N, C-alpha and C positions, 0 to 999 in steps of 0.2 A: 343672793342679795338682790339681783335684778328681778327675780320672780316676786319677791315681796313688794318691790316698787311697782311692778306691773299690776299685781293684785290690788294694791292700794289705789292706783290710778283708776282701775276698772271700777272699784267700789265708789270712788268719788264721782265718777261719771254717772254711774247708776243712781246715786243719791241725787245728783243734780238733775238728771232727766226725770226720774220717777218721784223724787222728793220725799221718800220715807225711809227711815232706818229704825230698826228696833234695837234698843239698847237698855241697859239698866245701870243706874248710878249706884256704885257700891257704898255701903256704910263702912267707913274705915274705923277699925278699933285700934287700940294701942298695940295689940299683939301683931297686927298686920304692918305696922310701921317698922321697916327693916333697919333703919339708921338709928343706932343706939343713942347718939348724942341728941338727935331730934326728938326721940321718944321721951327723953327726960324733960323736955321743955313743954310737952303737951299734956292736956287732960282729955277725958272722954266723957261724953254724955250719950243720950239716946240717938242723936243725929250724926255723930262722928267725933272727930277730934278737934280741939281748939287749943290755942296757946294759953299758958298760965298768965296771971296778971303781972304787969310790970316786967315782962321779959321780952327781949328782942330776939327775933329769929336770925341766926347768922346768914350772911349773904349766900353762902353755898347751899343752904337748905331752903331758901325762900321760894324758889319755883315749885318745889315739891309741896311745901306748906300751902302755897296759894291754890294749888290743885285740890288739896284736901279741904281747904276753906270754901272753894267753889262748890264742891260736891255737898258739903254740909249745908250751905245756903240753899242749894236746890232741893235737898231733902226737907228742909224747914218749910220752904214755900210750897212744896208738893203736899205736905200734910195740912197746912192751914188754908191754902187756896184750892185744895182738892184738884191738883193737876195730875194728868196722866204722864208720868215721867218715863214710861217704857217706850215711848215713841217720840221721835223728833223728826223734823223735816227741814229741807233747805240745805244749801251749800254750807258746809261746816257745821251742820246740825245745830243751828242757833235757836230754833223755835220749837215749842212743844205743840202737840196736837191736843186740843181740848174743845169740848162743846161749850161749856160755860164755866166761868170762874166763880166760885162761891166767895162772897165777900165775908171776911172774918169779922167777928164782933169786936167791940172795943177792948174787951179783956184779951182776946186773941192777938190783937195788934200790939198790946203791951208786952205779951209773952214773946211775940216775934221780935220785937225791938230788943228785948232783953237777951234773947238767944243770939241774935246777930251781933250784939255788942260784945259778947264773950270772945269772939274770934277776931 
């Protein structure tokens, strides 16, 4: 247990000092959701999972669902804003590395808004 803590601490220090970490955001499908009760409340599309309409996620599953929702949102923005999501920098990896952001068209903005409103 202590070895994992030390490794995590070393990793955080390296990210803080050097500022770059390579990662990939997974696209979660319904098959990868292990909790059966949560799986029944979710739907799937090209970007990941989202909850069905007029359904509340139970409190004990909310943290897991929020993580799935965050990953889905990042994948949507990565596609339409042409972000490089394989590299993040900064403490807690909050920011993406990118050269320039492509501005989406009006049609793409409508699509983005519709996709984000699903979850």
